[in-house]
C-alpha positions, 0 to 999 in steps of 0.5 A: 960884576963878581956875580956875573963872572961867577955865573958865566964860569959856572955855566961854561959857554952858556950855549944851547941848540933848540930846534924851531919846532915848538915844543921839540925837546932837542937840546945839545951843547953848542960849540959852533960859532954863530953866523947870523943874522942874529935875533936877541930876545929876553925869556918871559921870565927874564932869567936869560937872553936868547940868541937865534941864528937864522943861518943855522936855526940854532938858539944860544942861551946867555944866563949871567946871574940867576938872581937878576932880571935880564933885559936885552937892548942892543948889539955893539956896532960890529955885532960881537957884543950884546947890550943888556941890563941886569936888575935884582928885585926893585933895585935899579938896573946896571948896564952890561955888555958881554960877548956872544958866548956870554964871556967877558961881561963888563959893567959899563957905567961907573958912578960913585956920586950916589950909593948903588941903590940910588942910581940905575940905567934904562933903555940904552941904545948903542950908536953906530960907529960914528966918530968913535970906534966903539960907538957911544951908548946913550941911556936914561940914567935914573938918580934918586928914588921916589919923589927925588927921582930924576931921569937924564939922557946920558952916555958912555963910550962903548968900552964903558966909563963915567957918564956924561949928560946930554940933558938938564931938566931931569925929566927926559926919556927914550934916547934913540940914535940916528942911523949915522950916529950923529944925532940923538932923539929923545922926549923931555917932559915939562910941567904945564897947567891944565887948560880949558880947551877941548884938547886939555888933558885934565879938568881945570882947577875950579874957581874957589868960593868968594873969600877962599884962597884958590888951590894951587893949579893942577900941573901935568907932565907932558912931553915934546920931542928933542934932538941933540948932536952927538958932540952935545953942541947943538940941541933943538926942540922939534915939537911944541905942542900946547897940550898932550905928549909925544912918545916913541921917537923913531928915526927913518933909516935914511936919517932924514925924518923922525916919526913919533906918536902924539897923544892929545890925551892918554891912550888917544894916539895919532901918528906924526913925523918931522924933519930933523931941522930947526923950525921944521913943521910936524906933519900929521899922518893919522887923525882918528884917535887909536892906540899905538902899541909900537912904531917902526919904519920900512927899511927903505924909509918910504913908510912907517909901520904901526902896530895899532889897536882900534884903527880903521874899525879894527879892534884888535892890534894889527900891523898897518903901513902908514903912508907919508902923504895923505891921511892914514885913516883912509890910505893905510894898508894892512901889512901881511894880512894874508899871513894871519898874524893875530894880535901883532905887535913889536915889528922889527925888520932885519937890516937887509929888509928880508926878514920881519920879526913880530910878536903874534899873540905873544909868540915870536914869528919870523916872516921871510918877506921874499917867499912870504912864509912864517915860522914860529920860534920856540916857546922860550921866545914867548914874551912881551918885549921887542926883539933886537937884530944884529947890525949890518956890520956883523960878519959872524962870530968867527970874525969877532976878536 
């Protein structure tokens, strides 16, 4: 934390203005409050977090520590703080929140059961307010290194603290809060013996010659989808695939469904959804194998949007609207095909549904869906990670305490 504070003091407010014209040299000190909506992204070098203000076409740079890689994940429920991880070299990352001007950095996870090199935090998600005024931050907590590494779903209050754990096996990843903050979806891996069916993900262990001891069976780690209530009292395994893995859990904006990718074998993906209820039956939406790069929902929950490669005879990754009824292999529609978003991935809709931020050939494009225009953000936004929108509750930096 001393390094973080020192860097903030050296860089002052860490604020820059950058025009939306790619390559334009205009840079000046920024002393005006951000209005929003805001987009947050990493630089490709991961040496800073960039905040783009749609209202004023301004960019603010948050550079907290020159030695550590920045990775932005979320905003606080009121939009007044940015959630990121900082990692130095191969050491595990630490969870930090800062104000929008880069001040008041806080390390949020306190854990003294292991040395600093033996635990870290990844893929945090800040819940809506729910019953906690500051929300809860769920994350994958890494403990140990190498063969001793375990990964549990843990959480701390939005103000920070000692982690509490939702999961037990030590093979869990990808926590995602429901829109109301009442439920958390994640994937949990189990060891499974390789099978002989056409859907098996590895060749079965061959029978040994007569008289020889058979080798141990080939074991695979494959994931299913789970949900747990915020209070930890109710935990449900939503999927039970006999082989293959679930990934990319995505809540519908109305909180009723969870979309996900199911892969019967690596890189052979299909799209599914399931209701957040015990004993629900998952619904398959696509049947032909393809490569899913990312998945999200339309703001009105009527369809999912997939960034898919090798889908419907299209080799390049494009955005497809996936209907919730019928086969997406026949009924899906290419999204914004008239705007020529080449090699599109990481689609992210603004909370009000007006804007779509999307990577297009690694550049960050911002689509105004009302007038169907596209603008490309400055070259500093080029990268290969998704952007994060400020939440609906954000009413401008001037309103932040």
